[in-house]
C-alpha positions as CSV (number, residue, x, y, z in Angstrom):
1,X,24.5,23.9,128.5
2,X,25.8,27.4,129.0
3,X,23.4,30.5,128.3
4,X,26.6,31.6,125.7
5,X,27.4,28.6,124.4
6,X,25.7,28.5,121.1
7,X,27.1,32.2,120.3
8,X,30.9,31.2,121.0
9,X,33.0,32.0,118.0
10,X,34.9,29.8,116.5
11,X,38.6,31.0,116.7
12,X,40.6,30.9,113.5
13,X,44.1,30.0,113.2
14,X,46.1,31.9,110.4
15,X,46.5,30.3,107.3
16,X,49.0,30.7,104.7
17,X,46.8,28.7,101.8
18,X,43.3,27.4,101.9
19,X,40.5,25.5,100.0
20,X,36.9,27.2,99.8
21,X,34.3,24.7,98.7
22,X,30.6,25.4,97.5
23,X,27.8,23.0,97.6
24,X,24.8,23.9,95.4
25,X,22.3,22.0,93.4
26,X,23.7,18.9,93.3
27,X,27.4,21.0,92.1
28,X,30.6,21.0,93.6
29,X,33.2,24.0,93.4
30,X,36.1,24.8,94.1
31,X,39.4,27.2,94.5
32,X,42.7,27.2,96.3
33,X,44.3,30.4,97.3
34,X,47.6,31.2,98.8
35,X,48.4,34.4,100.5
36,X,52.0,35.8,99.2
37,X,53.2,39.3,100.6
38,X,49.8,41.1,101.1
39,X,48.3,39.7,97.7
40,X,46.0,36.6,96.9
41,X,47.5,34.1,94.5
42,X,44.6,31.4,92.9
43,X,46.6,28.0,92.6
44,X,43.7,25.6,91.2
45,X,40.3,26.2,91.0
46,X,37.5,23.3,89.7
47,X,33.7,22.4,89.2
48,X,32.4,18.8,89.5
49,X,28.8,17.2,89.7
50,X,28.0,15.4,92.9
51,X,26.0,12.4,92.4
52,X,25.0,11.9,96.4
53,X,23.7,13.7,98.9
54,X,26.1,14.3,101.8
55,X,22.9,14.6,104.1
56,X,21.5,11.1,103.0
57,X,24.5,8.9,101.2
58,X,27.0,7.3,103.5
59,X,29.4,9.3,104.9
60,X,32.6,7.1,103.5
61,X,30.8,7.3,100.3
62,X,30.3,11.1,100.2
63,X,33.8,11.2,101.1
64,X,35.0,9.0,98.4
65,X,33.3,11.1,95.8
66,X,35.1,14.1,97.2
67,X,37.9,13.4,97.3
68,X,38.6,11.8,94.1
69,X,37.0,15.2,92.6
70,X,40.0,16.8,94.4
71,X,42.5,14.3,93.1
72,X,41.8,14.6,89.3
73,X,41.5,18.5,90.3
74,X,45.3,17.7,91.7
75,X,44.2,19.4,94.9
76,X,46.4,18.6,97.7
77,X,45.4,21.3,100.3
78,X,43.7,20.5,103.4
79,X,42.5,23.6,105.5
80,X,39.2,24.3,104.3
81,X,36.2,26.6,104.7
82,X,32.9,25.6,103.4
83,X,29.8,27.8,102.2
84,X,26.9,25.6,103.0
85,X,23.5,26.2,100.8
86,X,21.5,28.9,102.4
87,X,18.1,26.4,102.0
88,X,19.5,24.6,105.2
89,X,19.8,28.2,107.3
90,X,16.9,29.4,109.2
91,X,16.6,32.6,110.7
92,X,14.7,34.9,113.3
93,X,14.8,38.3,114.0
94,X,14.6,40.1,117.4
95,X,15.1,43.6,118.8
96,X,17.9,43.7,121.8
97,X,18.0,46.5,124.3
98,X,21.4,47.8,125.5
99,X,22.5,45.1,127.8
100,X,26.1,43.5,129.2
101,X,27.4,40.8,127.1
102,X,26.8,38.1,129.8
103,X,22.7,39.4,129.9
104,X,22.3,39.8,126.3
105,X,23.6,36.0,125.8
106,X,20.9,34.9,128.1
107,X,18.4,36.9,126.1
108,X,19.7,35.6,122.7
109,X,19.5,32.2,124.4
110,X,16.0,32.8,125.2
111,X,14.8,34.3,122.2
112,X,16.3,31.0,119.8
113,X,14.1,28.7,121.8
114,X,11.2,31.2,121.1
115,X,12.0,31.5,117.7
116,X,13.1,28.1,116.2
117,X,11.6,24.5,117.2
118,X,13.7,22.2,119.3
119,X,16.7,24.9,119.6
120,X,18.7,22.2,121.4
121,X,19.5,20.4,118.0
122,X,20.5,23.5,116.2
123,X,23.9,25.1,115.4
124,X,23.1,28.9,115.9
125,X,25.1,32.0,115.3
126,X,23.7,35.6,114.8
127,X,24.5,38.9,113.4
128,X,23.8,42.2,114.4
129,X,22.5,45.7,112.9
130,X,22.3,48.8,115.2
131,X,19.2,50.8,115.4
132,X,18.4,54.3,117.1
133,X,19.3,55.1,121.0
134,X,21.2,51.8,121.3
135,X,18.8,49.0,120.4
136,X,20.1,46.2,117.7
137,X,17.9,44.3,115.5
138,X,19.9,40.8,116.1
139,X,19.3,38.2,113.0
140,X,19.7,34.5,114.5
141,X,20.8,31.8,112.1
142,X,20.4,28.6,112.4
143,X,21.6,25.0,110.9
144,X,20.9,21.5,112.2
145,X,23.6,19.6,114.2
146,X,23.1,16.7,112.3
147,X,23.9,18.5,109.2
148,X,27.3,20.2,110.6
149,X,28.2,17.1,112.2
150,X,27.6,14.7,109.1
151,X,29.6,17.5,106.9
152,X,32.1,17.6,109.6
153,X,32.8,14.0,109.4
154,X,32.6,13.7,105.7
155,X,35.3,16.2,104.8
156,X,37.4,14.9,107.6
157,X,37.3,11.2,106.1
158,X,37.9,13.2,102.8
159,X,41.4,13.7,104.5
160,X,40.4,17.7,104.6
161,X,40.6,19.9,108.1
162,X,37.2,21.9,108.3
163,X,37.9,25.2,109.6
164,X,34.6,27.5,109.2
165,X,31.3,26.5,107.5
166,X,29.2,29.8,106.6
167,X,26.8,30.8,104.1
168,X,28.6,31.7,100.6
169,X,26.0,35.0,100.2
170,X,27.4,36.5,103.5
171,X,31.2,36.4,101.9
172,X,30.6,37.8,98.6
173,X,28.7,40.8,100.3
174,X,30.2,41.5,104.2
175,X,28.2,43.9,106.2
176,X,29.9,47.5,106.2
177,X,30.4,50.2,109.3
178,X,27.4,51.2,111.1
179,X,27.4,54.4,108.8
180,X,27.9,52.3,105.6
181,X,25.1,52.2,103.0
182,X,22.8,49.3,103.1
183,X,22.9,46.5,100.7
184,X,20.3,43.8,99.3
185,X,22.8,40.9,98.0
186,X,21.4,38.8,95.6
187,X,23.5,35.5,94.5
188,X,22.2,33.2,91.3
189,X,22.8,29.6,92.0
190,X,22.0,26.4,90.1
191,X,18.7,26.4,91.4
192,X,17.8,29.0,93.9
193,X,18.8,32.8,94.5
194,X,20.6,33.5,97.9
195,X,19.0,36.8,99.0
196,X,20.8,39.2,102.1
197,X,20.2,42.5,103.0
198,X,23.2,44.1,105.0
199,X,22.4,47.5,106.6
200,X,23.7,49.3,110.2
201,X,26.9,47.1,110.5
202,X,25.4,43.4,110.3
203,X,23.1,41.3,108.4
204,X,19.4,42.2,108.8
205,X,17.6,39.6,106.5
206,X,19.0,36.4,104.9
207,X,16.5,34.0,102.5
208,X,16.6,31.5,99.7
209,X,14.4,32.0,97.1
210,X,13.1,28.4,95.8
211,X,11.0,28.7,92.5
212,X,13.1,31.8,91.7
213,X,15.5,29.8,88.8
214,X,13.8,27.2,86.5
215,X,15.2,24.9,83.9
216,X,13.9,25.0,80.8
217,X,14.9,22.8,78.1
218,X,18.2,22.2,79.3
219,X,18.7,26.1,80.1
220,X,18.0,27.9,83.6
221,X,15.6,30.4,83.5
222,X,15.1,33.5,85.9
223,X,11.5,34.0,87.8
224,X,12.1,37.9,87.5
225,X,8.7,38.3,89.0
226,X,9.1,36.3,91.7
227,X,12.7,37.6,92.8
228,X,11.0,41.5,92.7
229,X,8.0,40.2,94.4
230,X,10.0,38.7,97.2
231,X,12.8,41.7,97.8
232,X,9.9,43.9,97.9
233,X,8.7,42.0,100.8
234,X,11.9,41.3,102.6
235,X,12.2,44.9,102.6
236,X,8.7,45.9,103.8
237,X,9.3,43.3,106.8
238,X,12.2,45.3,108.0
239,X,12.5,48.1,110.4
240,X,12.2,51.7,108.9
241,X,15.3,53.0,109.9
242,X,17.2,49.8,108.3
243,X,15.0,49.7,105.6
244,X,16.4,53.3,104.6
245,X,19.6,52.4,104.7
246,X,19.7,50.5,101.4
247,X,20.6,52.1,98.3
248,X,21.8,49.1,96.0
249,X,21.0,46.1,94.9
250,X,23.9,43.8,94.1
251,X,23.5,40.9,91.9
252,X,25.9,38.0,91.9
253,X,26.0,35.0,89.7
254,X,26.4,34.0,85.4
255,X,26.5,37.2,83.3
256,X,23.8,36.7,81.0
257,X,21.5,36.0,84.0
258,X,22.8,38.8,86.3
259,X,22.4,41.2,83.5
260,X,18.4,39.9,82.8
261,X,17.5,39.7,86.8
262,X,19.6,43.7,86.8
263,X,17.5,45.0,84.4
264,X,14.0,43.5,85.7
265,X,15.2,44.9,89.1
266,X,16.4,48.6,87.8
267,X,12.6,48.6,86.5
268,X,11.0,47.6,89.6
269,X,13.3,49.5,92.1
270,X,14.0,53.2,90.1
271,X,11.2,54.7,91.2
272,X,12.3,53.8,95.5
273,X,16.0,55.5,94.4
274,X,17.9,52.2,94.4
275,X,20.9,51.4,92.6
276,X,21.5,48.4,91.1
277,X,24.5,47.0,90.4
278,X,26.1,43.7,88.4
279,X,28.7,42.3,89.6
280,X,30.8,41.2,86.9
281,X,34.8,41.8,88.6
282,X,36.0,42.3,92.1
283,X,36.5,46.2,93.2
284,X,40.4,46.5,93.8
285,X,39.3,47.4,97.7
286,X,37.0,44.6,97.9
287,X,39.2,42.5,100.3
288,X,41.8,45.0,100.9
289,X,44.4,43.1,99.3
290,X,46.0,42.1,96.2
291,X,44.0,40.2,93.7
292,X,45.4,38.0,90.8
293,X,44.2,39.4,87.2
294,X,42.1,36.0,86.5
295,X,39.8,36.2,89.7
296,X,36.4,34.8,89.6
297,X,33.3,36.4,91.3
298,X,32.2,33.6,93.2
299,X,31.4,32.7,96.5
300,X,33.9,30.0,96.9
301,X,36.8,32.9,95.9
302,X,35.0,35.0,98.5
303,X,35.2,32.1,101.5
304,X,39.0,31.6,100.5
305,X,40.1,35.1,100.5
306,X,38.0,36.4,103.4
307,X,39.6,33.6,105.3
308,X,43.0,34.1,104.5
309,X,42.5,37.5,105.5
310,X,41.4,36.6,108.7
311,X,37.8,38.4,108.3
312,X,35.4,36.8,110.2
313,X,31.8,35.3,108.4
314,X,28.6,36.9,109.5
315,X,27.3,33.4,110.4
316,X,29.5,30.9,111.5
317,X,27.9,27.3,112.3
318,X,31.2,25.0,112.5
319,X,31.3,24.7,116.5
320,X,34.5,25.5,118.3
321,X,36.6,22.7,118.9
322,X,38.9,22.3,122.3
323,X,42.5,22.5,121.5
324,X,45.5,20.0,122.5
325,X,46.4,22.5,125.3
326,X,43.1,23.0,126.4
327,X,42.2,19.6,126.6
328,X,45.1,18.8,128.6
329,X,45.1,21.4,131.2
330,X,41.6,19.8,131.7
331,X,42.8,16.5,132.3
332,X,45.4,17.6,134.6
333,X,43.7,20.8,136.2
334,X,44.1,19.4,139.9
335,X,48.1,20.5,139.9
336,X,49.0,16.7,141.7
337,X,52.5,17.2,139.9
338,X,53.1,21.0,141.4
339,X,52.4,19.6,145.1
340,X,55.0,18.8,147.7
341,X,55.3,16.2,150.1
342,X,54.9,18.5,152.9
343,X,51.9,20.4,151.5
344,X,50.1,16.8,150.7
345,X,49.5,16.0,154.1
346,X,47.7,19.1,154.7
347,X,45.8,18.9,151.6
348,X,45.0,15.0,152.1
349,X,43.2,16.1,155.6
350,X,41.4,19.1,154.1
351,X,40.1,16.7,151.2
352,X,39.0,14.4,153.7
353,X,36.8,16.6,155.6
354,X,35.6,18.0,152.2
355,X,34.6,14.6,151.4
356,X,32.9,13.9,154.6
357,X,30.7,17.2,154.4
358,X,30.0,16.4,150.9
359,X,28.9,12.7,151.7
360,X,26.6,14.6,154.3
361,X,25.4,16.9,151.8
362,X,24.4,14.2,149.2
363,X,22.8,12.3,151.5
364,X,20.5,15.2,152.9
365,X,19.9,16.0,149.1
366,X,19.0,12.6,148.3
367,X,16.8,12.2,151.1
368,X,14.9,15.5,149.6
369,X,14.7,14.1,146.6
370,X,13.7,10.9,147.1
371,X,10.6,12.8,148.6
372,X,10.0,14.8,145.6
373,X,11.1,12.6,142.5
374,X,8.0,11.2,141.6
375,X,6.4,14.9,141.7
376,X,9.1,16.3,139.7
377,X,8.8,13.4,137.0
378,X,5.2,13.7,136.2
379,X,5.8,17.6,136.0
380,X,8.7,17.2,133.7
381,X,6.5,15.0,131.3
382,X,4.0,17.2,131.6
383,X,6.2,19.7,130.9
384,X,7.9,17.9,127.5
385,X,4.6,17.6,126.2
386,X,3.3,21.3,126.3
387,X,6.9,22.1,124.7
388,X,6.0,19.4,121.8
389,X,2.7,19.9,121.1
390,X,2.4,23.8,121.8
391,X,3.4,24.9,118.2
392,X,0.5,22.7,116.6
393,X,-2.6,24.6,118.4
394,X,-3.9,27.3,117.4
395,X,-7.0,29.7,118.0
396,X,-8.5,29.0,114.5
397,X,-8.1,27.2,111.6
398,X,-7.7,29.5,108.6
399,X,-5.2,27.6,107.0
400,X,-7.6,24.9,106.7
401,X,-10.3,27.4,106.0
402,X,-8.2,28.9,102.6
403,X,-7.4,25.0,101.1
404,X,-10.9,24.3,102.0
405,X,-11.9,27.4,99.7
406,X,-9.4,26.8,97.2
407,X,-10.3,23.0,96.9
408,X,-14.1,24.0,96.3
409,X,-13.0,26.3,93.3
410,X,-10.9,24.0,91.1
411,X,-12.8,21.6,89.1
412,X,-12.6,18.0,90.0
413,X,-12.3,17.4,86.2
414,X,-7.9,18.5,86.7
415,X,-8.7,21.0,84.0
416,X,-7.0,23.8,86.8
417,X,-3.9,21.7,88.9
418,X,-2.0,24.1,91.9
419,X,1.5,24.0,92.0
420,X,2.3,26.2,94.8
421,X,0.3,27.6,97.7
422,X,1.8,30.5,99.5
423,X,0.1,31.7,102.8
424,X,1.5,34.7,104.2
425,X,0.5,36.1,108.0
426,X,-1.3,39.0,106.6
427,X,-4.1,37.0,105.0
428,X,-2.6,37.3,101.6
429,X,-2.4,34.1,99.4
430,X,-0.3,33.3,96.5
431,X,-1.6,30.4,94.1
432,X,0.5,28.8,90.8
433,X,-0.4,26.3,88.9
434,X,-1.1,25.0,85.3
435,X,-4.9,25.1,83.5
436,X,-5.5,23.3,80.3
437,X,-7.7,26.4,79.3
438,X,-8.5,29.9,79.8
439,X,-12.5,29.2,80.3
440,X,-11.5,26.6,83.3
441,X,-9.1,29.3,84.9
442,X,-11.8,32.1,84.4
443,X,-14.5,29.7,86.3
444,X,-12.0,29.1,89.1
445,X,-11.3,32.8,89.5
446,X,-14.8,33.4,89.3
447,X,-15.8,30.9,92.1
448,X,-13.6,31.8,94.3
449,X,-14.3,35.4,94.2
450,X,-17.9,34.4,95.6
451,X,-16.2,32.0,98.2
452,X,-17.2,33.7,101.6
453,X,-13.7,36.0,103.0
454,X,-12.3,35.9,99.9
455,X,-11.4,39.1,98.5
456,X,-9.1,41.1,95.7
457,X,-8.7,37.9,93.6
458,X,-6.2,39.3,90.8
459,X,-4.8,37.5,88.3
460,X,-0.8,38.5,88.7
461,X,0.9,36.2,85.4
462,X,-0.3,33.8,82.6
463,X,1.9,32.3,80.4
464,X,1.2,30.0,77.3
465,X,-1.5,30.2,74.4
466,X,-1.6,26.4,74.4
467,X,-1.9,23.6,76.9
468,X,-0.9,23.9,79.9
469,X,-1.7,27.9,80.4
470,X,0.7,28.7,83.4
471,X,-0.6,31.0,86.1
472,X,-0.1,32.9,89.2
473,X,-3.4,34.6,91.3
474,X,-3.4,36.5,94.6
475,X,-6.1,36.8,96.7
476,X,-7.0,38.2,100.5
477,X,-8.4,36.1,103.0
478,X,-10.5,38.1,105.5
479,X,-11.8,35.4,108.1
480,X,-9.7,35.3,111.4
481,X,-6.1,36.4,112.0
482,X,-2.5,34.4,113.1
483,X,-2.2,33.5,116.5
């Protein structure tokens, strides 16, 4: 594999119309747009539940379900852009010095292998944000190649032609120029909230906030405290030069939930000088083209509009495919049809000489290889074992120590149970769960406060007066550090 093969951009052909699909929380949403005289025209839109998971179901059955939904909506468009769920995307950051393109691609390949386990099985894309003194912050996004291949196979079987796979939130909020104000975009989905930060001309943070949307009595409820906390953590992990550029928090989603989240974020980030913008309609200059009056603010609409206007996504996960001309050029690159009889004799003699020399070289190299092959195989086996097991070894057992103290603090009667435990690199621990009564919860907090290495036990949230009582408490564990 060439060093820059994972970061090669897919060439998009110019489209007159396109179908955009999004997969989120078991729902398939789509919109068909056409570009006419510099304006965008919405032809069709639909939303349908999916009973099959495209990643686990048989490709033929998943394709048939998607085709049935499209037929029910009367959609015949074949060119398709797909918004993949953000929870599929892994991310890693790295700083890059000023380098020539070839060297930068090689360094990115090395950073991808360091940042992702088994990088060869991932489809990787990158977005760069400019820092001071010519440096850039590169955000690497990765999706398993098995996911990409499965979606490509399913859409092809559904009589569609995939032209792009990218996260929907990246289409809703596109990074501006180097000097443009930074934006934190929050897109409310069926069961997650997608978070993206754009600054310095690129995407510098990309996260899916699981547990931020809960279903209560058939209605979705936002966990605004969780969203605000994770947003603050994300900003804190960014370089200061990019964090200072973020001036706007832009919220996309259903109006009632978006307004609720907007009020909560405005209350928590007002002192930092961040403006909260709840997007209920596209601005006239959003895409640089005329928009239909009933244009819905959605990831599907933004994906389709960007594809028609030839705006490349920040992250493209559909690998490039060779065109028919490229395949023919590769097949007939020897130029046999262009040679003449007079030149053919001379070429034949030259080829024979080269062939004899090549056979001699192969014999000599084969002899050398026979002498070293056993040692190389042994070293390769050792290297493979090191690469496979090295990520699982560390110099301490901090995570096990934290879980031990938590298990000792919780009662064996089951009056207090944990649901989610989050352990961060700085030693802070977040624990949420349910308690049958407040006395049992206080006993757990008291027991945990006296545990060795545990400090700053603090209850952040407690909901409900009747069992079960939902709680969230945090503490710091100071015994050891992350390796």
